Every structure is written in structure tokens, then in C-alpha cells.
N, C-alpha and C positions, 0 to 999 in steps of 0.2 A: 448805183455808185457813179461818182463823177469820173472825169477823164484821168485825173491824177491817181485815183484808186485803181482804175483799170490798168494803168501803166505799171503801178507797183505790183499788182497781182501777176501780170505777164512777166515782169522782171524776176519775181520769186520762182515762178514755174520754170523759166528758162535757166535760172541758176541751179535749181534742183536737177534739171535734166542734164546740164553740163557736168555737175558733180557725179551723177550716176554714170555717165559715160567714162569719166576718168577715175572711177572708184578704185581700180587696180593700182593706178599710179599713186593715189592717196594712201592706199594701204602700204605700198612700198615705202612711201615717205614716213608713215607712222612707224614701220619697222626700223627705219634708220634713226628716228627719234628715240625709240626705246633702246636701241643699241648704243647710241651716243650718250644717252642719259646714264646707262649702266657704266660705260667706260669713263665718263666724266666723274661719276661717283667714286670709282676706283682711283682715278687720278687725284681727286681731292684728298683721298686718304694718304696717298704718297706725299702730297704737298704739305699735309699737317706734320709730317716727319722732317720737314726742312728741304724737300726736293723742289727744284724749280718746275714751273708749269710745263715747259716743253719736254723736259726729261720725264716728268710724270706721265704725260700723254703718250710718249713713245713707249714707255714701259708698260702702260695699260694695253696699248695696241699689240705689243709683242706677246703679252700674256694671253690675249684673246686668240691670236693666230696660233700660238703654241697649243692652246686647248683644242682648237679646231683640227689642227694637224694630228695631234695625239688621238683625238676621237676617231678619225678615219683610219689611222694607223693601227688602232686596236680593233676596229670593227671589220674593215674590209678584208684583210688577208685570212683570218679564221673563217669568216662567213663564206668567202669564195671557195675555200677548200671543203667546208662542210656541205654547202649546197651542191657542189659538184658531185659529192658522194650521194646526196639525196636523189639526184637525177636517175641513178640506176638502182638505188635501194628502195625507193618508193614503189616502182612497178613490181619489184620482187615481193614487197609487203602486200600489195594488192592481190598478186597471184596466190600467195600463201593464205590470205584471208578468204579468197574465193574457194580454195580447196577445202578450207575448214568449214565453210558454209555447205559445200556439197556433201561432205561427210556427215554434217549435222542433219541434213535432209533425209539421209538413209537410216538414221537412228531414231527419229521422232515419229509419232503417229502421223498418218496421212492427213488427218484433219488440220494439223498445225503447219504443214508444209507451205501453204499459200502465205502464211504470216512470216516466213523467213525471208529476209530481204535478198533480192537478187542484185548482185554487184554490177552485172552488165546493164540492167535497166537503170540502176542508179547512175552509172557512168553516162548513159545516153541522156538522162534527164539533166545531168550537170554539164553536158557538153556546151550548150549555149552560154552558160555562165563562164565557163573556161575560155571560150572564144572571145567573149566580151572582155574578160580580164586580160587576155593576151593582146587584144586590140588596144586596150588602154595602156598596156605596157609598151607596145610599139609606138603609140602616140607620145608616151612620156619620153621614150628614147629619141624619137624624132624631134621633140620639143626641148631636148636637153640644151641646145644652143640658146634658146629663148630663156631657159632657167638660168643659164650661166650669165647672160646679159643682165637679168634682173638682180642676181646676186652681186654682180659688179656695181650695178647702179646703187644698191643699198650700201655697199661698202664705201663707194665714193661719197655719197651723201653723208654717211656717218663721219667720214674724215673731215668733210667741210664743216659739219655742225660741231664737231669736237674741237676744231682749230680755234673757233671764236664763238662759243655758244651765246655769249651776252649780246653780240650784235644781231644775231638771228632772233633772239628773244625780243629785243627792242623793236625790230621790224614787225613782228607778230603783234606786239602790244599796240603799236601805232595804228593798226587796222581798226581799233575800237575808238569810240568817242573819248575826248580828253577827260571828261568827268569820270569815266569808268576805267581808265587805264591803271590806276593804282589797285583797283579791285581785281583786274585781270592779272596783275603781277602776283597778288596773293593766291589766286586760283592756280596759276602756273607753278608756284612754289609747292602748293599742296599736291599737285599732280606729280611733280618731281619726287617728292618724299614718298608718295604712294607707290610709284613705279620702282623706286629704289627698294622699298620694303617688299614689294612683290618679288623682285629679283633675288633679294636676300633669302626670303622664305622658300622660293623655288629651288635655289641652290642647296639649301639645307635639306629640303625634302628629297632632292635628287641624290645627294650624298648618302642619306640614310637608306633609301630604297636600293641604291646600287650596292651598298655594303651588305645589307641583308640578302640581296640576290646572290652576290658572289659567294657568301658563306654557305647559303643553302644549296646552290648548284655544285659547289665543290664537295660538300658532304655527300650529295647524290652521285658524284662522279660523272657529271655532265661535261662533255667536251666544250671548249671555248667558253668556259664559265665567266671569265673576265669580260670578254666581248659581249656576252648576253647581259651581264650585269650593267655594263656601261650603256647598252641600248635601253635597258629597262629604266635606268635613271634618267636618260635623255627623254624618253617618251612620257615620263611622269610629268613633263611640262604641260602635256595635254590632259587636263582633268577628265575623269570618267572613261574616256576612250583610249588614252595612252596605255594604261596597264593592260587593257584587253588586246591591243595590238602587239605588245611586247611578249605576250605568252605564246604567240603562234610560232615564231622561229625557235623559241626554247623547246617547245614540245616536238617540233619537227626534228631538231637535232637529237633530242632524247630518244626518239624512235629508232635512231640508228643503232643504239645499244640494245635496249630492251623495251617492250611495250609498257611494262609497269612503270618505267621511269617517266614516260610521258604523263601518266596519271599523277605520279608523284610531283612532277613539275607543276602541273595544274593546281594541285593542292597547295604547293609552296607559294605560288604566285597569288593564290586566293588569300592565304594567310597574310602575306606581305601587303596586299591591297587593303585588307581589313585593318591591319595595324596602321598603315599610312593614312587611311581615310578617317579612322576613329581616334587616333592618338597623335600622329605626327602633324598632320595638316591643321587640326583644331588648335594645337598648342603653338605651332610656329606661325601660322597665318593669322591667328587671333590678334597677335601683336603687330602684324604687318598690314594686312588687308582684311576688311570685314565685308564679306559677300555671302549672301544666302545661297545654299546649294542649288535651289531651284533657279535662281537668277543665273548662276554659272552655267547650268545645263541649257537653259533657254538661250543664253547668249551664244553658246557653242552652236546650237542648231541654227540660229539666225545667221551668224557669220559664215558658217560652212555652206549654207544655202546660197548666199549672195556673193561670197568671195572665194569659195573653194578651200583647198587645203591650207593655204596661207592664212585665210580668215580663221580656220579652226585653231591654228597654231598661235595666232595673236588674239584669240577671243578674250582671254582673261585680262591682259593689259588693256585692251580696248574697253572692256567693261569697267575696269577700275577707273580709267580716265573719264568715260562717259558718266559714271556714277558721280564723280566729283563735280563735273560741269552741271549736271542736272540738279544736284543737291545745292550747289552754291548759287547758280544763276536762276534756274527755273523756280526752285522752291523758296530759297531765302530771299532773293532779290526781286522776284516777281510775285509769286503766290502769297508769301507771308506779308510783304509790304502792301500788296493789293488788298489783302484781308484786313490789315490794320487801317488802311486808308478808308476802305469801305465801311468798317465799323465806326470810325470817327464821323464819317458823313451821316451814317444812320443815326447815331446818337445826337448829332446836331439837328437833324430834321425832326426827330421825335421831340427833343426839348423845345424846339421852336414852335411846333404845331400843337404840342400838348404840354403847356407849362405846368410846373409842379403845383399841385393843390393839396390841401390838408386832407388827410384821411380821417373821416369821422369815427372809424372803428379803431383807429390807432391809439395805443396807450401812451405814446410819446407826446410831449408838449408841442402843440402846433407851431409852425415856423413863424406865423404872424405874432403869436404871443411871445416867442423867444426873442423877437426883434425889439419888443417894447420893454422898457424897464419896469420891473415889478416893485411896487411900493408896499411893503408889508408892515410899515410902521402904523401904530394905532393913532387915531385922531386925537389931537390935543384938546384938553378941556379948556373951553373959553370961560 
């Protein structure tokens, strides 16, 4: 390679290294873009009804904050009361279960006693995991100030983007060559439509899951049914893993009443998950976002590995945007065009090196004969 190619390679490597170092900032910026796109879509709906832009934006932001405040108002007080009760009910449950195991050992044959689990040994084995979990919890509490700063950063960026989205869009488009800027505008429009479709589908799925959860938990007589249903709907934003996380607090609260209610809650959430994954998501998301299930799971594993919990939460919108850019830029503008150009060059080389000749075994009229006029008239008598 010459000097220019070496400089280009070094510049690419340095750019990738810098992007990797600021990956968390880029992820927060993307979260602000997704939130601003959602609120801008809501503001445009208000504008269609004749409302001015400024008032529409203020109303959209007010609705967003009302939803956030309502979510924490519904979730935090019931959970604080229930988990406070769990702190002294769970040890009682463990003691009762241990007594039941001791009584079982006295009634079964001696050969089966070693196969009965020992709760004390299980507790000792689980102690490192509990210590690690508590350590992570303390780290989370100690880093709560950092989390608050990041949330404020996302909110401030969202407000700036929402105030004048066209200006920021023009700045981003001007980063590309002039001949490609119109194409980038089209790609950004597709990304905006896809993100809006994802938000619409996610809200519909959240509402349906929350409604089914509150009905089922109310029938079972579970305390804090509304709070658990709201949490289940919110965690449904995380495909595959969200429903699994939502069943843990529901089963813990159900244990406060009767053990069979915890099993009933597990069955209820399994049914809701099957309905959501087999009926709600295919019907809703098919018209909004088309992603293969394996691609969704792989993207979650990838983003949670490199970006943590925020990457898991934003895995689906990141995958939606990445899919559009890969499909439009890499496949359509590079690979397809390169294939067509390569095919044209191949056809030109073949036609120039191997000119067309008449096939002696062909039943068609040779090209040389087709070019000459054929005189079928009989000779005149002299």
C-alpha cells in the first residue's frame, strides 16, 4: 500500500477506537433521538387538528411526563408496602418449608433421604450469588446520581431535538457527499416511519398485555394487581426477557397469600406470553416492523453484552434502524449496484473476446444469412 492508503487505514482505525470509547454517549444520543421522534410524531398528530407547532410540542411533552409520573405513582407505593412485608414473610416461609422437609425425611425410606434437598446446604450454595446480587444493588444505589445525570442528559437532548428537528436533520445530511444527500434524506424518512411504527406497535402490545394481566391477577385475588399489570406491560418493551422479569415480583407477592397462587400466577403469565408472542406481536408488528425472531434475540445478546441494560432496552429500535441502513446503503446502493456493474463489465469482456459465431447445430437461420436479402424469385426466361 502507498502512503495515502496507510493514512486512510490509520484514520479508520482511530475513528473506530474513538467511537468505541464514546459508545455510551452515542447510545444516550440515540435514546434521545428515539424519544424525540416519538414525541414529534405525537405533535404532528396534534398539528393535523389545527394546533400550532409550539402548543403541540408542549402538549406532547406534558403527556410524556404525565405518563412517567403516573407510572411511578402506580408502581412505587404498592411495591414498597408489599416488599416490606416480604422481608419478614419470606424467612418465615423458608422456616416452614425446612420443617416440612424434616418431617418428610422421617416418613420416607432411608434410601431416599439423601435425595431430599437440604435447605441449609442450598442456602450456603446460594450465598455467593446473593452477595454478588447485593453488591450490584449497592453499586446501583451508589451510581444513582450517575443514572440521574444520564436521564437529564437524554431529556435535555430530546428537548433540543424536538424544538427544531429539521435543522439537526440538515446538519446530519450535510455530513455526506452532495450527490448522496437526497438519498440520505430518503433513508432518514424510512427510519422515522419505522421507529414510529415500532412505538405504535409496542404501545398496543403493552396495553393488551397490561389489560390481560390486571384481569387475570384480579381474578386470582393478587394484591397490587394494577401495579403488577403496569410493570408487566412496561417490561414487555424488552422482547423475550421482559416477560420473564415481570413474573418474579408477581410470584413473590402471590406467595404472601398462598403458595398455590404463585403457581397460578406463573401459569397466567405463561398463557399471556404465549398469546402475546403468537397472536398480538405477529398481527401488530407485521404492519409496523418486520424482524425475524432470531435477529431480535441476537441483537439483544449483542447490545446487552457491549452496552449493558440500556443496550438491552434499546436493542429493538437499534436493530430496526440498523436494518434500514444496511438494506438501503450496503445492499441496494453497494452490493446490488456493484453486481450490476460487474455483470455489465463481464458481458462486455465476453462479447469483445468471443464474438458471436453461427452455431452449426442450431435450427435457426444464421445471422449472416439473415442480414442478406433473399431472392426467391424464379429466373426469367430469356
